[in-house]
C-alpha positions as CSV (number, residue, x, y, z in Angstrom):
1,M,0.1,-0.2,0.0
2,M,2.3,2.7,-1.3
3,P,1.0,6.2,-2.6
4,A,1.4,6.6,-6.6
5,M,2.9,10.1,-6.1
6,G,6.5,9.5,-7.1
7,S,8.5,13.0,-6.5
8,V,5.5,15.3,-6.9
9,T,3.8,16.2,-4.0
10,N,1.9,19.6,-5.0
11,A,-0.3,20.0,-8.3
12,N,1.8,23.7,-8.4
13,E,5.0,21.6,-9.5
14,L,3.3,20.3,-12.5
15,N,3.9,21.5,-16.2
16,L,-0.2,22.2,-16.8
17,R,-1.6,23.1,-19.9
18,L,-4.9,24.3,-20.5
19,D,-6.2,20.7,-22.0
20,S,-4.6,18.8,-19.1
21,T,-6.5,16.1,-17.5
22,V,-6.9,14.7,-14.1
23,E,-5.0,11.5,-14.9
24,I,-1.3,13.8,-14.6
25,L,-2.4,15.1,-11.3
26,P,-1.0,13.6,-8.0
27,L,-3.1,10.5,-7.3
28,W,-3.3,8.5,-4.3
29,D,-2.9,4.7,-4.8
30,I,-3.5,3.4,-1.3
31,M,-6.0,0.0,-1.5
32,V,-7.4,-1.9,1.4
33,L,-9.4,-5.0,1.4
34,V,-12.9,-4.8,3.0
35,E,-12.3,-7.6,5.3
36,R,-9.7,-5.9,7.1
37,Q,-10.5,-4.5,10.3
38,V,-11.5,-0.8,10.8
39,N,-8.9,-0.7,13.4
40,E,-6.3,-0.8,10.6
41,L,-8.0,2.2,9.1
42,T,-7.3,4.5,12.0
43,K,-3.5,3.3,12.0
44,L,-3.3,3.8,8.4
45,F,-4.5,7.4,8.5
46,D,-2.6,7.9,11.6
47,Q,0.6,7.0,9.5
48,E,-0.4,9.1,6.5
49,P,-1.5,12.2,7.8
50,L,-2.1,13.9,4.1
51,L,-3.9,10.6,3.1
52,P,-7.3,11.8,1.9
53,G,-8.9,8.6,1.8
54,V,-8.6,4.8,0.8
55,V,-10.1,2.7,-2.3
56,L,-11.9,-0.2,-0.9
57,T,-11.1,-3.8,-2.9
58,D,-12.2,-7.1,-2.7
59,N,-9.9,-9.6,-4.4
60,S,-8.4,-7.1,-6.5
61,S,-12.0,-5.6,-7.5
62,Y,-13.5,-2.1,-6.6
63,Q,-15.8,-1.7,-3.9
64,G,-15.5,1.9,-3.0
65,M,-14.2,4.9,-1.2
66,M,-13.8,5.6,2.2
67,S,-12.6,9.5,2.8
68,R,-10.6,10.8,5.9
69,K,-13.3,13.0,6.9
70,K,-16.0,10.9,6.5
71,F,-14.0,8.1,8.6
72,F,-13.2,10.3,11.9
73,E,-16.5,12.1,11.7
74,H,-18.4,9.0,12.1
75,M,-15.9,7.2,14.7
76,S,-15.8,10.5,16.6
77,R,-19.3,9.8,17.4
78,P,-20.5,8.0,20.7
79,Y,-20.3,4.4,20.9
80,S,-19.2,4.2,17.3
81,L,-15.5,3.5,18.2
82,G,-16.9,0.6,20.8
83,L,-19.0,-1.2,17.6
84,F,-17.1,-1.0,14.7
85,S,-13.4,-0.7,15.6
86,G,-13.2,-4.5,16.0
87,R,-15.0,-5.4,13.0
88,S,-14.4,-5.5,9.4
89,I,-14.5,-2.6,7.1
90,Q,-17.3,-4.2,5.1
91,H,-19.7,-3.3,8.1
92,L,-18.8,0.0,8.5
93,Y,-18.9,0.8,4.9
94,E,-22.4,-0.7,4.3
95,F,-23.5,1.4,7.7
96,L,-22.6,4.8,6.1
97,K,-23.2,4.1,2.4
98,P,-20.9,7.1,1.4
99,D,-21.4,8.8,-1.6
100,V,-18.4,8.4,-3.9
101,F,-17.7,11.1,-7.0
102,M,-15.7,9.2,-9.8
103,L,-14.0,10.7,-12.9
104,T,-12.3,9.1,-15.8
105,G,-8.9,9.8,-16.2
106,D,-9.2,11.4,-19.5
107,T,-11.7,14.2,-17.8
108,L,-10.2,17.9,-18.5
109,I,-9.6,19.7,-15.2
110,V,-11.7,22.2,-15.7
111,E,-14.8,20.4,-16.5
112,A,-13.6,18.0,-13.0
113,T,-13.7,21.2,-11.0
114,Q,-17.5,22.3,-12.0
115,G,-18.3,18.8,-11.4
116,A,-16.6,18.7,-8.1
117,L,-18.3,21.7,-7.1
118,Q,-21.5,21.2,-7.9
119,R,-21.5,18.7,-5.4
120,S,-23.8,19.0,-2.1
121,P,-22.1,21.3,0.3
122,E,-21.3,18.1,3.1
123,L,-19.4,16.4,0.0
124,V,-17.7,19.6,-1.6
125,Y,-14.5,18.3,0.2
126,E,-14.9,14.9,-0.3
127,P,-11.7,13.3,-2.1
128,I,-12.3,12.1,-5.7
129,V,-12.0,8.6,-7.3
130,V,-10.4,8.6,-10.8
131,K,-10.5,5.7,-12.8
132,T,-7.0,5.8,-14.7
133,T,-7.0,4.5,-18.5
134,S,-5.5,1.6,-17.4
135,G,-8.2,0.7,-15.3
136,N,-6.9,1.5,-11.8
137,H,-9.0,3.7,-9.5
138,Q,-7.0,6.1,-7.2
139,L,-7.8,8.9,-5.3
140,L,-7.3,12.5,-6.1
141,D,-7.4,15.3,-3.1
142,F,-9.7,18.2,-4.0
143,H,-7.4,20.4,-2.9
144,Q,-4.9,19.6,-5.6
145,L,-7.7,19.8,-7.9
146,L,-8.2,23.5,-6.9
147,L,-4.4,23.9,-7.2
148,A,-4.3,22.6,-10.9
149,N,-7.4,24.6,-11.6
150,S,-5.7,28.0,-10.2
151,Q,-2.9,27.3,-12.6
152,I,-4.9,26.5,-15.5
153,H,-6.5,30.2,-14.5
154,S,-3.5,32.0,-14.5
155,L,-1.8,30.3,-17.5
156,T,-5.3,31.6,-19.4
157,L,-5.1,35.1,-18.1
158,A,-1.4,35.0,-19.4
159,K,-2.6,33.8,-22.5
160,L,-5.3,36.6,-22.9
161,Q,-2.5,39.1,-22.2
162,R,-0.4,38.0,-25.0
163,V,-3.5,37.7,-27.3
164,E,-4.1,41.4,-26.5
165,E,-0.7,42.3,-27.4
166,Q,-0.7,40.4,-30.5
167,S,-3.8,41.8,-31.6
168,R,-4.0,40.0,-35.3
169,V,-4.3,37.2,-33.6
170,A,-7.2,34.8,-34.8
171,K,-10.6,36.5,-33.3
172,A,-12.3,33.2,-33.0
173,G,-9.6,31.8,-30.6
174,F,-9.4,35.2,-28.7
175,K,-12.5,34.5,-27.8
176,D,-12.4,31.0,-26.8
177,L,-10.2,32.0,-24.4
178,Q,-12.0,34.8,-22.8
179,Q,-15.1,32.2,-22.4
180,N,-12.6,29.9,-20.9
181,Y,-11.2,32.6,-18.4
182,T,-14.5,33.5,-17.5
183,R,-15.6,29.9,-16.7
184,L,-12.4,29.9,-14.7
185,L,-13.1,32.8,-12.8
186,Q,-16.8,31.7,-12.0
187,N,-15.2,28.2,-10.9
188,D,-13.1,30.5,-8.6
189,K,-16.0,31.9,-7.2
190,M,-18.0,28.9,-6.9
191,A,-15.1,27.5,-4.9
192,A,-15.4,30.2,-2.7
193,L,-19.0,29.7,-1.9
194,G,-18.2,25.9,-1.6
195,Q,-15.6,26.9,1.3
196,L,-18.3,29.2,2.9
197,V,-21.2,26.8,3.1
198,A,-18.9,23.7,3.7
199,G,-17.3,25.6,6.5
200,V,-20.4,26.7,7.9
201,A,-22.0,23.1,7.6
202,H,-19.2,21.2,9.4
203,E,-17.7,23.6,11.6
204,I,-20.9,25.0,12.9
205,N,-23.8,23.0,12.1
206,N,-22.4,20.0,13.5
207,P,-21.9,21.0,17.1
208,V,-24.9,23.0,17.0
209,N,-27.1,19.9,16.1
210,F,-25.3,18.2,19.0
211,I,-25.8,21.2,21.6
212,T,-29.7,21.4,20.6
213,G,-30.1,17.7,20.5
214,N,-28.8,17.4,24.2
215,L,-30.6,20.5,25.3
216,L,-34.0,18.4,25.2
217,Y,-32.2,16.2,27.5
218,V,-30.8,19.1,29.9
219,K,-34.4,20.4,30.0
220,D,-35.8,17.1,31.1
221,Y,-33.3,16.2,33.8
222,S,-33.2,19.7,35.0
223,Q,-37.2,19.6,35.3
224,K,-36.7,16.0,37.1
225,I,-34.0,17.6,39.3
226,L,-36.0,20.7,40.3
227,K,-38.9,18.5,41.3
228,I,-36.9,16.7,43.7
229,I,-35.5,19.8,45.2
230,N,-39.2,21.1,45.6
231,L,-40.6,17.9,47.1
232,Y,-37.8,18.1,49.3
233,R,-38.8,21.6,50.3
234,L,-42.3,20.6,50.8
235,H,-41.7,17.7,52.8
236,Y,-38.5,18.7,55.1
237,P,-39.1,22.7,55.3
238,D,-36.5,22.8,57.8
239,P,-33.2,21.4,56.8
240,V,-30.1,21.1,58.6
241,A,-28.1,24.3,59.1
242,E,-25.2,23.4,56.8
243,I,-27.7,22.9,54.0
244,Q,-29.5,26.4,54.6
245,T,-26.3,27.7,54.8
246,E,-25.0,26.2,51.5
247,A,-28.4,27.6,50.0
248,R,-28.3,31.0,50.6
249,E,-24.8,30.9,49.1
250,I,-25.6,29.5,46.1
251,E,-28.8,31.6,45.9
252,L,-31.0,28.6,45.1
253,D,-34.4,30.3,44.9
254,F,-32.5,32.2,42.0
255,L,-31.0,29.2,40.2
256,T,-34.2,27.5,40.3
257,E,-36.1,30.2,38.9
258,D,-33.5,31.0,36.0
259,L,-32.4,27.7,35.0
260,P,-35.4,27.2,32.5
261,S,-35.0,30.8,31.0
262,L,-31.3,29.8,30.4
263,L,-32.0,26.8,28.7
264,N,-34.9,28.4,26.7
265,S,-32.1,31.2,25.7
266,M,-29.9,28.7,24.5
267,Q,-32.0,27.1,22.5
268,I,-33.3,30.5,21.0
269,G,-29.3,30.7,19.8
270,C,-29.3,27.6,18.5
271,D,-32.3,28.1,16.3
272,R,-30.7,31.5,15.0
273,I,-27.7,29.6,14.5
274,E,-29.6,27.5,12.2
275,Q,-31.5,29.8,10.4
276,I,-28.1,31.5,9.3
277,V,-26.8,28.1,7.9
278,R,-30.0,27.6,6.2
279,S,-29.7,31.1,4.4
280,L,-26.1,30.8,3.8
281,K,-27.2,27.3,1.8
282,N,-29.7,29.1,0.2
283,F,-27.7,31.7,-0.8
284,S,-25.2,29.5,-2.5
285,R,-27.5,27.0,-3.8
286,L,-24.6,24.7,-4.8
287,D,-26.6,21.6,-5.6
288,E,-29.4,23.5,-7.7
289,A,-27.7,23.3,-11.3
290,E,-31.0,23.3,-13.2
291,K,-33.8,25.5,-13.3
292,K,-36.2,25.8,-10.2
293,T,-39.0,27.8,-9.2
294,V,-38.2,29.7,-6.2
295,N,-38.9,33.0,-4.6
296,I,-37.0,36.2,-5.3
297,H,-37.3,37.6,-1.8
298,E,-35.5,34.6,-0.5
299,G,-32.7,34.8,-2.6
300,I,-32.3,38.7,-2.5
301,D,-32.4,38.2,1.9
302,S,-30.0,35.6,1.6
303,T,-27.4,38.2,-0.1
304,L,-28.3,40.7,2.2
305,L,-27.2,38.4,4.9
306,I,-23.9,37.4,3.4
307,L,-23.2,41.2,3.1
308,Q,-24.5,41.8,6.9
309,S,-21.3,43.0,8.1
310,R,-20.0,45.2,5.0
311,L,-23.7,47.3,6.0
312,K,-22.3,47.8,9.5
313,K,-18.6,48.0,9.7
314,H,-17.1,51.0,8.1
315,K,-14.1,53.2,8.3
316,S,-16.4,55.6,10.0
317,S,-19.3,55.1,12.6
318,E,-21.6,55.4,9.9
319,S,-23.6,52.8,8.7
320,I,-25.9,51.7,5.4
321,N,-29.5,51.9,5.9
322,L,-31.1,49.4,4.2
323,V,-34.8,50.2,2.9
324,K,-36.6,47.1,1.3
325,E,-40.2,47.7,-0.5
326,Y,-41.0,44.2,-1.4
327,G,-44.2,43.6,-3.8
328,H,-46.3,40.6,-4.3
329,L,-44.3,38.5,-6.5
330,P,-44.9,34.7,-8.0
331,L,-42.3,32.0,-7.7
332,V,-40.3,32.6,-10.7
333,E,-38.6,29.8,-12.7
334,C,-34.7,30.7,-13.1
335,Y,-31.3,29.4,-12.2
336,P,-31.6,30.9,-8.4
337,G,-27.6,30.4,-7.7
338,L,-26.9,32.5,-11.1
339,L,-29.4,35.1,-9.9
340,N,-28.3,35.1,-6.1
341,Q,-24.8,36.0,-7.9
342,V,-26.2,38.8,-9.7
343,F,-27.5,40.3,-6.6
344,M,-24.3,40.0,-4.9
345,N,-22.2,41.8,-7.8
346,I,-24.5,44.7,-7.9
347,L,-24.8,45.2,-4.2
348,T,-21.5,45.0,-3.6
349,N,-21.0,47.6,-6.0
350,A,-23.6,49.5,-3.9
351,I,-21.6,49.2,-1.0
352,D,-18.4,50.0,-2.7
353,A,-19.8,53.1,-3.9
354,L,-21.2,54.2,-0.1
355,E,-18.3,53.6,1.4
356,E,-16.4,55.8,-0.9
357,S,-18.7,58.5,-0.3
358,I,-18.7,57.9,3.9
359,V,-14.5,58.3,3.6
360,K,-15.1,61.6,1.4
361,G,-17.5,62.7,4.2
362,R,-20.3,63.8,2.2
363,K,-22.4,66.4,4.6
364,N,-26.0,64.8,5.1
365,H,-25.1,62.0,3.4
366,N,-27.3,59.5,5.2
367,P,-26.0,56.4,3.0
368,S,-28.6,54.1,2.1
369,I,-29.7,51.1,-0.4
370,K,-33.0,50.5,-1.6
371,I,-34.6,47.4,-2.8
372,C,-38.2,47.7,-5.0
373,T,-40.0,44.5,-6.5
374,Q,-43.0,44.4,-8.4
375,L,-44.8,42.3,-10.7
376,I,-45.1,44.8,-13.9
377,S,-47.1,42.3,-16.1
378,N,-48.2,38.5,-15.9
379,N,-45.1,37.1,-16.9
380,C,-42.4,39.6,-16.0
381,V,-41.1,40.7,-12.6
382,E,-38.9,43.9,-12.0
383,I,-36.0,44.0,-9.2
384,R,-34.8,47.9,-8.4
385,I,-31.6,48.3,-6.7
386,I,-31.0,51.8,-5.7
387,D,-28.1,53.6,-3.8
388,N,-27.6,57.5,-3.0
389,G,-23.5,56.9,-3.4
390,T,-21.4,58.5,-5.8
391,G,-23.0,58.0,-9.1
392,I,-21.3,56.7,-12.3
393,P,-20.3,59.3,-15.3
394,E,-21.4,59.4,-18.5
395,N,-18.4,58.2,-20.1
396,I,-18.2,55.3,-17.8
397,K,-22.1,53.8,-18.2
398,K,-21.5,52.9,-21.7
399,Q,-18.6,50.2,-20.8
400,L,-20.5,49.0,-17.4
401,F,-21.4,45.7,-19.1
402,D,-18.2,45.3,-21.2
403,P,-16.0,42.0,-20.3
404,F,-12.8,43.2,-18.1
405,F,-13.9,46.5,-17.7
406,T,-13.4,48.1,-14.0
407,T,-12.9,51.2,-12.5
408,K,-11.6,49.6,-9.1
409,P,-7.4,49.2,-8.4
410,V,-5.8,46.2,-9.0
411,G,-6.6,43.4,-6.7
412,K,-10.5,44.5,-5.9
413,G,-12.1,43.9,-9.3
414,T,-11.8,41.9,-12.4
415,G,-14.0,43.8,-14.6
416,L,-16.3,40.7,-14.9
417,G,-18.9,40.9,-12.4
418,L,-21.4,43.2,-14.3
419,S,-20.2,41.8,-17.6
420,I,-21.3,38.0,-16.1
421,S,-24.5,39.7,-14.3
422,Y,-25.6,40.6,-18.1
423,Q,-25.1,37.3,-19.7
424,I,-27.0,35.7,-16.4
425,I,-29.7,37.8,-17.0
426,V,-30.2,38.4,-20.9
427,E,-29.0,35.1,-22.0
428,K,-29.8,32.8,-19.3
429,H,-33.2,34.3,-18.2
430,G,-34.5,36.2,-21.0
431,G,-34.7,39.2,-19.1
432,Q,-33.0,42.6,-19.1
433,I,-30.5,44.9,-17.0
434,N,-30.1,48.6,-17.1
435,C,-28.4,51.3,-15.1
436,V,-29.6,55.0,-14.6
437,S,-27.1,57.1,-12.6
438,T,-26.5,60.4,-11.8
439,L,-23.0,61.8,-10.9
440,G,-23.1,62.4,-7.4
441,E,-26.6,61.6,-6.7
442,G,-26.8,57.7,-6.8
443,T,-27.1,54.6,-8.9
444,E,-30.0,52.2,-9.5
445,F,-30.1,48.9,-11.5
446,I,-33.2,47.7,-12.8
447,I,-33.5,43.8,-13.6
448,T,-36.2,42.6,-15.1
449,V,-37.1,38.7,-15.2
450,P,-39.8,36.8,-16.8
451,V,-41.7,34.7,-14.8
452,V,-41.3,31.7,-17.2
453,K,-39.0,32.0,-19.7
454,E,-40.6,31.6,-23.7
455,Q,-39.1,28.9,-25.5
């Protein structure tokens, strides 16, 4: 059981090309028989701290995959160690029935990244099974795939720059590279969303579920203990002096009254965290690549929740006032994740403009963002996002939706946000997006989307 990685330890050290496939990436070739005991998996993962998982076999036949995260996540639960440690791996695998994401070795790295990022949030960091051209099954660490995707991203950008310098290169090839770069950039954004949702789901949701589940028992136990205490006080109203002294010191009357309220407050806090997690998942919608019929207001609210810290925390003490005027809208057939990305792009630009106004110290400014929605016909909804920031000059408004056009400094923008938003609204949804702005007064983006896109 040796890793098939040779001297290569990092995808950044590979000489990748735009058409490179996953088979050239560092792959783990560690296989374990399903008849072995679960204890052997624990030892193997301890010996190989970077090992993302193992391929399970039965007489050289592929049976499945067990990831490090899924294994330790289950074995750390109460009683799991005692139940499974001495049994065969087959029993644990049949009990968990883990989902496995498999690719063929000739899959392009860009396409593999797209497919991996479309997995559900709890599976987005799981290793990927690669079936090589020789028929072997090996494991690809998701981190190595992202590193390779990032390198191809850089290669694409460098090639784009060369194409711009040599403007007489074939226009068709240049257009393909632009599309490739846009797709890679969207992959990076989806990766960031995957990190956000997966991080919340695994680092917050699991312990919160543990606390919430145990709160039920704590409430029950505390009520029983308080009942016993009340019975003692009823039948033994005059306890010995030592008990009376201790009761006064710990403020027993206050404790018996405050404990239920304390537990209820903890329950409310857990419910609030679960609500935030649901909102984050609703915003990213990583598992929804097809059209869905959704509530547009839920997408806007989820986006605002993500941006909550930027609405309140600035270099000055002034915060941004948010006004929502939602009309009665029907459910809209759309690509929810893409539509939420449009809301994110426009709201982020509005906040940037307002922050600029705050820094410049405009008098009586009262920075605000107003979001209005309404049904303007039987088959069309309108979303207006209005800010009272710095506004946009006339010469810039003409280029707002052009690819790679940006007025932001290096490191703060790529010039693709509004261009991608235009493509999402116009090409993907058959809608319209327009900008109305007066320099020094503010900007309004008007988005119209059909309730059901005409075929």
